[in-house]
C-alpha positions, -999 to +999 in steps of 0.1 A: +570+676-395+537+675-412+511+702-411+476+691-400+447+698-427+431+721-402+432+732-364+406+727-338+402+759-317+381+756-285+365+789-271+354+796-237+347+830-241+323+854-259+336+855-293+326+886-314+313+880-349+341+898-364+365+872-348+344+844-360+347+857-395+385+862-391+389+826-383+369+813-412+387+834-437+422+833-422+453+821-443+468+807-411+441+782-409+418+766-417+402+767-382+375+748-369+359+769-340+341+750-312+323+771-287+316+761-251+292+776-226+321+788-203+356+786-192+350+754-168+333+736-199+360+747-221+387+735-198+370+702-192+367+697-230+403+706-238+416+675-221+402+653-250+424+645-279+423+666-311+423+701-294+450+723-310+443+754-291+422+767-261+410+805-260+392+811-224+382+841-205+397+839-169+397+862-137+428+872-118+419+846-089+405+820-111+402+788-091+405+767-123+443+778-122+456+743-118+434+727-143+445+752-167+480+747-161+475+709-168+459+716-201+485+741-212+510+712-208+497+698-241+474+724-259+484+759-270+464+780-246+456+817-248+438+835-219+418+867-220+422+887-185+404+921-176+438+938-176+473+929-189+491+941-155+527+926-152+518+903-122+487+891-139+506+882-173+536+867-155+511+845-134+493+829-165+526+826-181+539+806-152+507+785-155+517+778-189+495+803-212+512+809-243+496+842-247+477+867-222+452+890-239+425+914-234+389+912-245+398+940-271+421+916-287+393+894-299+385+921-323+419+922-336+425+910-375+457+896-364+440+872-335+442+840-360+478+845-367+487+848-330+465+817-324+483+798-351+517+808-339+509+795-304+500+762-319+533+760-336+551+771-306+534+744-286+540+717-313+577+724-313+579+723-274+562+686-273+586+678-300+615+691-280+604+672-248+602+638-270+636+641-277+648+640-242+619+623-225+632+588-231+661+568-222+666+550-255+688+523-240+662+511-218+629+527-230+623+542-197+612+578-193+638+604-183+641+627-151+619+654-169+591+632-178+591+618-143+591+652-127+561+663-150+540+632-141+547+637-105+537+675-107+505+662-124+497+637-096+507+663-069+479+687-084+453+662-083+463+656-045+453+693-037+416+681-040+421+645-028+449+640-004+467+606-005+502+594+000+526+590-026+563+581-026+595+582-049+621+554-047+654+560-060+677+527-065+715+535-070+730+505-087+766+493-081+781+469-108+774+486-141+811+500-141+827+466-133+806+450-160+817+475-185+853+468-178+852+430-176+827+423-207+825+456-225+802+485-232+777+461-251+773+441-221+767+470-197+741+483-219+724+449-218+726+449-180+709+483-178+681+469-200+678+440-178+676+459-146+648+481-162+628+449-173+631+435-136+621+468-120+590+472-142+581+437-134+584+443-096+557+471-094+522+477-108+514+487-142+501+520-129+534+531-111+563+547-130+599+535-136+622+562-149+660+563-158+677+590-137+712+584-148+735+555-161+737+539-126+703+554-109+667+546-113+635+560-099+601+541-091+571+565-086+545+550-065+515+571-073+489+553-050+496+538-017+474+531+012+500+539+039+535+553+038+548+519+050+540+508+014+570+524+000+595+506+024+579+474+015+581+480-021+619+493-019+627+460+002+610+440-026+630+455-054+661+453-037+656+416-028+647+410-066+680+427-076+699+400-056+693+377-083+722+376-110+716+387-144+727+367-175+748+388-194+772+376-223+768+342-211+780+353-175+763+356-142+766+393-134+755+405-097+749+440-087+741+459-054+715+486-048+713+513-025+677+528-017+664+561-011+626+571-004+609+606-007+573+603+009+545+628+000+537+650+017+560+643+047+592+649+029+579+677+006+550+687-017+569+694-048+586+669-072+620+684-070+619+683-032+609+647-032+636+637-059+663+655-039+653+635-006+652+602-026+686+606-043+703+620-014+694+591+008+701+566-019+738+583-024+746+579+011+729+544+020+752+515+018+748+493-011+731+456-005+741+425-029+773+429-040+807+418-023+834+444-025+840+457-061+835+422-079+805+408-092+797+380-072+762+366-066+748+358-032+749+322-020+720+302-030+704+331-053+696+316-088+691+339-121+660+355-129+636+342-156+619+375-165+648+398-177+642+397-213 
């Protein structure tokens, strides 16, 4: 892992001259300190690329809490509070702050070291997320990345409510393909299923791999809740077309579950449980018994590569 030649620190708090000098000569830098007029400006600017750390002064009931949480997902965030009582510290930790400080800390000669430590912890956290964020076989995001994206969209809806839905497709036929045609063929089938699902939704929608035989589709923008049912039916119809795998027509069956925001929940975990539970209990459509038999009159799809 390479080390940047310098670190950009965005400051939305009154920074004493002693602190500015400490950053300028710190062996834990070099730091490029960029000052903002206030916390609101600093949080807004922190969402641009190239920012390594954010140092801001906040109030216990700061209305910017959700905005800070979104920034803290990617940027090492240090917040300055009037008093570091237990409830305040835990509240800002839960919003993603790496450090919770008091204004007296700004005069501490060790502040640059704490900022650098926060930057390194955040960097390792991001690298860790990458290691499990993607299903290597299909190239689709995993469950955790899906949940993070849902959390971001739900946070935005606190200001501008609009419907959203999570679709889960349980796929039958992968195990049969693995037995009949081998492990490699099953991997190819999963990739082709992923390609067909992505082709069946908008570029702004998110397709994710939840498990070997389970996929999720996040519809982030809908005009009405009925759109989710329509899209789900469209995807199930697309799955009726057999896949060409190892020179053989392979058919799968799918069961659909839908979690609607906000009717079925206003948190990612609740929507996911709802959709997965419905997909697990719904009857699968498209395959006859346990054999990969194509539906009569259905031809192979041309967009699975």
